[in-house]
N, C-alpha and C positions, 0 to 999 in steps of 0.2 A: 504494500500500500504506500503510495507516495504522499509527501507532505501536503500537496494541493488537495488531494482527495480527503486526507484527514481533516483539513480545515473546513470541509463542507459537511462533515458528519454532524447530524443533529443528535444531541445527547443531554441527559440530565445527570449531574454529579450527585452522588449520595454520600453524605458523611455519616459514619456509623459510630460516632462517639470519640472519646479521647484516644489518641494513638498509643499503642504499646510498643516498646522497643522491638524492632525487627519485624513489625507487621504493617500492613496497609490499613488505614482506617477509612477508606473510601471505596466506592465502586461506581459503576455507571450504568445507565440504561440507554442503550444506543438503538437508533432506528437502523435496521438492517439495510445494507446496500447491495443489491443484486444477489449473487449466490454466496456472499460472505458467510462464514461459519463462526461459531464461538471460538475465541482465542484464549487459551490458557497461558498464564505467565508463571515462570519459575524464578524464585529469588536466588541470586548468585552473589558470591562475595566480591568478585572483581569482573565487572562487565567487559572491560577491555581485554582481559585474558581469555574470556570465553569467546569473544568475537574473533580473535586471532585463531583460536583453536578450531572454531567452526569452519573458517576458510581453509585452514591447513588440512582438515579432514574431508574436504569436498563439499561442505554445505555452503549456503548463500546467506548474505545479509539482505533481508527483504525490506527492512526499514532501519536505517542507521540509528545509532543511539541518539537520544535527545533527553534533555532534562525536563521533567514535569514537576512543577513547583508543588511542594508538599508530599511528593511521592518518591522521586529520585530519578535515576537514569533508567531508561527503558529502550529496548530494541526488539525487533522481530527478526527471527532467523528461520531458515528452512533447511531441513536435513536432506540427505542425498536421495531420499524417496519422495521429496516434495512436500512433506508435512511441515506446516508452519506453526511456530509457537513463540511466545514472547519471553524475554528475560528481563530481570529487574534487579537493580542494586538500590537499596533504600537510601534516601537522603540522610546525610549525617548531620 
C-alpha cells in the first residue's frame, strides 16, 4: 500500500485507555478498500534489523517504515509466498 493510498483511507481511531509498557492502547476501524484483507502487526525490538533481514531472505518491503505518533515505527512486509503483515516497534 503506498502513502497516497493510505492518506485516502477513511478510519476512526479508538483509544482503549491508558497505555501499558510494551502495548498499543489504540486500534482503528477502517473502511475496506477493494479486496484488502485484515492486516496483523507483530511487535519487534528493532524494526531496522528486521527490514534488512526481510530483504536478505527474499521478502519485500510493501510499505517503508514510518513513525505514527503515539504508536511508534510501523512497516508492512511481504514474505516470499506473498503474505503481507505489519511490524511495529513501540514509541519510547
